[in-house]
Structures are given as C-alpha cells and as structure tokens.
C-alpha angles and dihedrals in degrees: 000000000000118000128207108191129174098346120153141193128192091217120019140343110026092202106014135014118188132177123200092336141138110238130187114182118179134182093352133142127219110192130176097341117160137200139154088242121028112355104219113009131014118185116178139179096031136283136129126300124191120182118183125179097346132152124214114185132169097347113158135203131173090215136015118011131351095212114015135004122184125169148159119224136157116258114209125206124209110252095235099039122111091192132053136178089213116115123213102285119235107219096212133039125208122186128190120182113175136166093000138131131221113191131175097342116158130205146119109267110017112011089205107012137012117188118178130190093352122164100202126017127176121182115176139166090002130137127216112192131176097340117159134206143129091265133006131007079220116018115202133182106185132192102180124359138358128188125187107180129173093347128153123216118183135165097348111158125206127180094215126003138006108019092200105005134017114191127187115187126202101243091199093063134059103255129190120207124188124179109176133174095345126149123222115188131170097341117153137201126187094221120006139003111018089191106018134002116194 
C-alpha cells in the first residue's frame, strides 16, 4: 500500500489536506507526519471519507487531531468579492473507518481521530492504542448516528475528558449511538470518563 512518512505542513494536514471531497484510502500507512493542525489527514467542508486497512502511528499535531480530522462548517463569502477560497460545501458528512490501527498519535482534541458535525459515522474492527491528547482518544461530535463495533481501546491517556472516547451529541436532533462488542482497557482521563465521556 501507499506510505506517508515524515511529511509536514505548517498549517493543516501533514500528509493530506482535502476540501469537500470524497476520499477512499485503503491499505495505507501514515507514520510520523506533523502539522500545526491535524497531523496526518485534514478533511474540511464535508464529504465522504472511507478508510480501510490503514495504519496511523506517531503522527503529531499541536491542535486538533493527531491522525485524522474531518468536519463540516459553513464557509462564508464576502458580499463584494468575485473570488473565494471556499469550495462547494457538502451538506452531510459520512465517515467509515474499518480494519485500521491508530497507535501513539499525539494532539489536542482527539489523539487519534477528531470528527466534527458528522451525520453518520461507523468505526469497526479498529484499534486505538496509546494515543494522547487533552480530551478524547477519538473525539466525536455527531448529528445523526454513531456506531463503534468490535473496536479495541487500550492505554490511551487524556489530560481531561474521555480517556478512550469523547462523544458530543447534537441535542436538537434525534441521534442514535451504538457501542457493541468493544474492549476498553487501561485508558485514563484526568477529570471524567476514563473509558467514555458522553
């Protein structure tokens, strides 16, 4: 598979930056990538992300996620501007992370993964080991449905909340949350939720 090793960005996405795109990444490795925001992959303004059989190890970010960040946010254009850096915004985000491993990634919110304003998120048969951040080995803000199935969380360390998983649910929407057949071992949080904070 494809390997991204030791890449860096001053701003965001040490290995990959994507805007309003559909990404499928399979059997790839992301090792020791660095950025100020989001160490390995940064995907903004919506879209679809599918990760199958990928490895994220020792990626580092000062802010955001060590491994992957994906988010939806409005992009505003100035009224009198003929040009804009805004892409076409995808109104819904869907994320699928299956058969992957996140090991020893370091960041601020989401040592391994940060997913913000996502409609549907499925994470299955994926391991999160020894990731570090202020909150959340994986940090999730969900608008519709979240599935964590057959996942393994071990020795993730957070300074504040959600040693393994930090979940924020949109209270204005009907949200479905399924955590099935997962293992949480030796995760720690400095304040609340050594395993899960919701």
